[in-house]
C-alpha positions in Angstrom: -0.2 0.0 -0.2 1.2 3.5 -0.9 2.2 5.5 2.4 0.0 8.4 0.9 -3.0 6.1 0.0 -5.8 6.7 2.5 -6.6 3.3 4.2 -10.2 3.4 3.2 -9.3 3.7 -0.4 -6.9 0.8 -0.3 -9.3 -1.4 1.3 -11.9 -0.6 -1.3 -9.4 -1.9 -4.0 -9.1 -5.3 -1.9 -5.4 -4.2 -0.7 -4.0 -5.5 2.7 -4.1 -2.6 5.3 -2.5 -2.2 8.5 -5.7 -2.1 10.4 -9.5 -2.3 9.5 -10.7 1.1 7.9 -14.0 2.4 9.5 -17.0 4.5 9.2 -20.4 4.7 9.3 -23.6 5.0 7.4 -25.4 8.1 8.7 -22.4 9.3 10.7 -23.3 12.9 10.4 -26.6 13.4 12.2 -28.4 13.5 15.5 -25.9 11.4 17.3 -23.7 14.4 17.1 -24.6 17.3 19.6 -23.1 20.0 17.4 -25.3 18.9 14.7 -28.2 19.0 16.7 -27.3 22.6 18.0 -26.7 23.4 14.4 -29.9 22.0 13.1 -31.8 23.9 15.8 -30.4 27.1 15.0 -30.8 26.7 11.2 -34.5 25.1 11.2 -34.6 23.8 7.8 -33.1 20.5 6.8 -33.2 21.7 3.4 -31.1 24.8 3.9 -28.6 22.5 5.7 -28.2 20.5 2.5 -28.2 23.4 0.1 -25.8 25.7 2.0 -22.3 24.9 1.2 -20.8 26.2 4.4 -23.2 24.0 6.5 -23.1 21.1 4.7 -19.2 21.1 4.5 -19.3 21.6 8.6 -21.6 18.8 8.8 -19.9 16.2 6.8 -16.5 17.2 8.7 -18.2 16.8 12.1 -17.7 12.8 12.3 -14.0 13.1 11.2 -13.2 15.7 13.7 -15.4 14.3 16.5 -15.1 10.3 15.8 -12.0 9.9 13.8 -13.7 7.9 11.2 -11.5 6.7 8.3 -13.8 8.4 5.4 -16.1 11.3 5.2 -19.4 10.9 3.4 -21.1 14.0 1.7 -24.0 15.4 3.7 -26.8 15.3 1.1 -30.0 13.4 0.6 -31.0 10.7 -1.8 -33.6 12.9 -3.1 -31.1 15.5 -4.1 -31.6 14.8 -7.9 -35.1 14.4 -7.7 -36.1 18.0 -7.4 -34.3 19.3 -10.5 -35.9 16.3 -12.5 -39.2 18.5 -12.0 -40.4 17.0 -8.6 -39.9 19.1 -6.1 -39.2 17.7 -2.4 -39.6 19.1 1.0 -39.2 17.9 4.3 -41.7 17.1 7.1 -39.6 16.0 8.7 -39.0 13.1 6.1 -39.2 13.6 2.4 -42.7 15.0 0.8 -42.9 14.9 -2.8 -44.7 17.3 -4.9 -46.5 14.5 -6.7 -46.4 10.7 -6.9 -45.7 8.5 -10.0 -48.5 6.1 -11.3 -49.1 6.9 -15.0 -47.1 7.4 -17.8 -48.3 11.3 -17.6 -46.5 11.4 -14.3 -43.2 9.8 -15.6 -43.4 12.3 -18.3 -43.4 15.3 -16.1 -40.1 14.1 -14.8 -36.8 14.8 -17.0 -33.0 14.3 -16.9 -30.8 17.2 -16.5 -27.3 18.3 -16.6 -26.1 17.9 -12.7 -23.1 20.2 -13.4 -25.1 23.2 -13.8 -28.5 22.2 -12.0 -26.8 20.9 -9.1 -23.5 23.2 -9.0 -24.0 23.6 -5.2 -23.3 20.1 -4.7 -20.2 20.6 -6.7 -19.3 23.5 -4.3 -19.7 21.6 -1.3 -17.5 18.7 -2.5 -14.9 21.1 -3.5 -15.0 23.0 -0.1 -14.9 19.8 1.9 -11.9 18.4 0.3 -10.1 21.4 0.7 -10.6 20.9 4.5 -10.1 17.2 4.9 -6.9 15.7 5.7 -5.2 13.8 3.0 -5.7 10.6 4.9 -9.4 10.8 5.0 -11.3 10.6 1.5 -14.6 11.9 0.7 -17.3 9.6 -0.3 -20.0 10.8 -2.7 -23.2 8.8 -3.2 -26.8 8.5 -4.9 -30.0 6.3 -4.3 -30.4 3.7 -6.3 -33.1 3.8 -9.4 -34.9 1.1 -7.7 -35.0 2.7 -4.2 -35.9 6.3 -5.2 -38.6 4.9 -7.7 -40.0 2.9 -4.6 -40.3 5.9 -2.8 -41.7 8.2 -5.9 -44.3 5.4 -6.7 -45.9 5.3 -3.3 -48.9 7.5 -4.6 -48.8 9.6 -1.5 -48.9 7.0 1.1 -46.7 6.9 4.0 -47.0 3.1 4.4 -44.0 1.1 5.9 -44.1 -1.5 3.6 -43.9 0.8 0.3 -45.7 -1.5 -1.9 -46.4 1.2 -4.5 -43.9 0.4 -7.1 -44.3 -3.3 -7.0 -47.8 -2.8 -7.5 -46.8 -0.8 -10.4 -44.6 -3.0 -11.9 -47.7 -6.0 -12.0 -50.3 -3.5 -13.1 -48.4 -1.3 -15.6 -44.7 -2.4 -16.1 -44.0 0.0 -18.8 -44.6 3.0 -16.5 -42.7 1.5 -13.5 -39.5 0.7 -15.9 -39.7 4.1 -17.6 -39.3 5.7 -14.3 -36.4 3.5 -13.0 -34.6 4.0 -16.5 -35.2 7.8 -16.0 -33.8 7.8 -12.5 -30.7 5.5 -13.9 -29.9 8.0 -16.5 -29.7 10.6 -13.6 -27.9 8.6 -11.2 -25.0 8.2 -13.9 -24.7 11.6 -14.6 -25.0 12.9 -11.0 -22.6 10.4 -9.7 -20.1 11.4 -12.5 -20.5 15.0 -11.7 -19.6 14.2 -7.8 -16.2 12.7 -9.1 -15.5 15.7 -11.4 -15.9 17.6 -8.3 -13.6 15.7 -6.3 -15.2 12.7 -4.7 -13.0 10.0 -4.1 -15.2 7.0 -3.8 -18.9 6.5 -4.6 -21.5 4.7 -3.0 -24.9 3.7 -4.4 -27.7 3.2 -1.5 -30.4 0.6 -2.5 -32.3 0.4 0.8 -35.4 -1.3 -1.1 -34.0 -3.9 -3.2 -34.5 -6.5 -0.6 -38.3 -6.1 -1.6 -37.6 -7.8 -4.7 -37.3 -11.7 -5.6 -33.9 -13.0 -6.8 -35.7 -13.4 -10.2 -37.2 -9.9 -10.4 -34.1 -8.5 -9.1 -32.2 -10.3 -12.0 -34.8 -9.1 -14.4 -35.7 -5.4 -13.1 -32.6 -4.0 -11.0 -29.5 -6.0 -12.3 -29.4 -4.5 -16.1 -29.8 -1.1 -14.7 -27.1 -1.7 -11.9 -24.8 -3.0 -14.3 -25.1 0.0 -16.6 -24.6 2.5 -13.8 -21.4 0.7 -12.6 -20.1 0.1 -15.9 -20.2 3.7 -16.6 -18.7 4.6 -13.3 -15.7 2.0 -13.6 -14.2 4.5 -15.9 -13.9 7.3 -13.5 -11.0 5.9 -11.8 -12.6 5.6 -8.2 -13.9 2.7 -6.1 -17.6 2.0 -6.3 -19.8 0.5 -3.3 -23.2 -1.1 -3.6 -25.3 -1.1 -0.5 -27.8 -3.8 -0.4 -30.1 -3.7 2.0 -32.2 -6.9 3.3 -30.7 -8.6 0.4 -29.3 -12.0 1.7 -31.6 -13.9 -0.6 -29.8 -11.7 -3.6 -26.3 -12.9 -2.6 -25.9 -15.2 -5.5 -26.7 -12.0 -8.1 -24.8 -9.5 -6.3 -21.2 -10.4 -7.8 -22.7 -9.4 -11.1 -23.7 -5.8 -10.2 -20.2 -4.7 -11.1 -19.4 -2.5 -7.9 -16.0 -2.7 -6.5 -17.4 -3.4 -2.8 -20.4 -4.9 -1.7 -22.0 -3.2 1.4 -24.3 -5.6 3.3 -26.6 -5.5 6.3 -26.3 -7.7 9.7 -28.6 -10.5 8.0 -26.1 -11.5 5.3 -23.8 -14.3 6.4 -20.5 -12.3 5.7 -18.1 -15.3 6.2 -20.2 -17.1 3.3 -19.9 -13.8 1.2 -16.2 -13.7 1.5 -16.0 -17.5 0.3 -18.2 -16.9 -2.7 -15.5 -14.6 -4.2 -12.2 -14.3 -2.2 -10.6 -11.0 -2.5 -13.3 -8.9 -3.3 -13.8 -6.0 -0.6 -17.0 -6.5 1.6 -18.4 -3.4 3.8 -20.6 -3.5 6.7 -22.7 -6.2 8.5 -22.6 -4.8 12.3 -26.3 -4.5 13.4 -26.7 -0.7 14.2 -29.2 -1.5 17.0 -26.3 -3.6 18.7 -25.0 0.0 19.7 -28.2 0.1 22.2 -26.4 -2.6 24.3 -24.0 -2.0 27.2 -20.5 -0.6 26.4 -18.6 -3.6 27.2 -21.2 -5.7 24.9 -20.9 -3.3 22.2 -17.1 -3.6 22.1 -17.6 -7.4 22.4 -19.6 -7.6 19.3 -17.5 -5.4 17.3 -14.5 -7.7 18.3 -16.3 -10.7 17.3 -17.1 -9.5 13.8 -13.4 -8.1 13.4 -12.2 -11.7 14.4 -14.8 -13.5 12.1 -13.5 -11.1 9.3 -9.9 -11.2 9.9 -7.4 -11.4 7.0 -10.2 -10.6 4.8 -10.5 -7.3 2.8 -13.4 -5.9 5.3 -14.6 -2.4 5.8 -16.1 -1.9 9.1 -19.5 -0.1 9.1 -22.8 -0.9 10.1 -25.5 -2.8 8.3 -27.7 0.3 8.0 -27.3 3.9 9.1 -26.9 5.0 12.8 -30.0 5.0 14.5 -30.8 8.6 15.6 -31.1 7.7 19.4 -27.9 5.7 19.4 -25.8 6.6 22.4 -22.8 8.5 21.5 -20.4 6.7 23.7 -21.3 3.6 22.0 -20.3 5.0 18.8 -17.0 6.2 19.9 -16.5 2.7 21.7 -17.2 1.1 18.3 -14.7 3.3 16.3 -11.9 3.0 19.1 -12.4 -0.6 19.1 -12.0 -1.2 15.3 -9.0 1.3 15.3 -7.4 -0.6 17.8 -7.7 -4.0 16.5 -4.9 -6.0 14.7 -5.2 -9.3 13.2 -4.8 -11.9 15.8 -5.6 -9.6 18.9 
């Protein structure tokens, strides 16, 4: 490993590292007291996402407070939906101007030039890179076409199961696929812009992909994901695919084309490494395990570290940090990972 290559990037490329790199999904958020104070002062999450100074400050917080090995852009997966022609507000979660159920709804959405329409995101990335230490790279990200379509096709409902897109795939597949294809084009352009602005790695979040059967994943999601990662492979930065609740899709995940697979706690990580030795894997720690007593948290972290010793593993949670997670538990997790060396 080059002396100057950040630990996280080396691990993404499958290289042997002196210790396990660690960062946490949703690491910049309510678990951090300065974030809570700032949000109370600003009063609007939309403004926090769009204000370059604020978004830069929030992105840097977990690096400064927790000592994680990578920063991730403070943004939302809905950032590219607004310039598609569907405004998004937060109350407190995302509320869309309209939901997609007809061909006419899809026609109201359009692709766009991320360079010009989301120039503030490029500004934020540039500011972050200017303040991050060289050892801590910046991860850019986007929501996957299927996950964004899942939210956008919920026809105004706020149900926990989010069945609207799957219903649409059965009742009007042409409309559902047209929506997913349009979101695929947007993801490619948006992620490419982030790399041009300075992002050093990219993660595609697929929170709802586990709702698909293996057959539907292979027929619907896989070709679009392959198109995205094939394009991103030419940009020269590592790519990560986060697949939530996707243990039943493991046999197909190798074909997605990402450099790193990021998995939740329901996936057998030892089996995953055995399927494709040398392929980097990220995640697998249950975020709710952080609600245990500190000593129990540390024991659980050590157990996962020991199970994955000798493998190209990036330590992360299997989902985002829960907002009510005890801060001291997060600190203990990061410290435990950073102090672990194979055989200890």
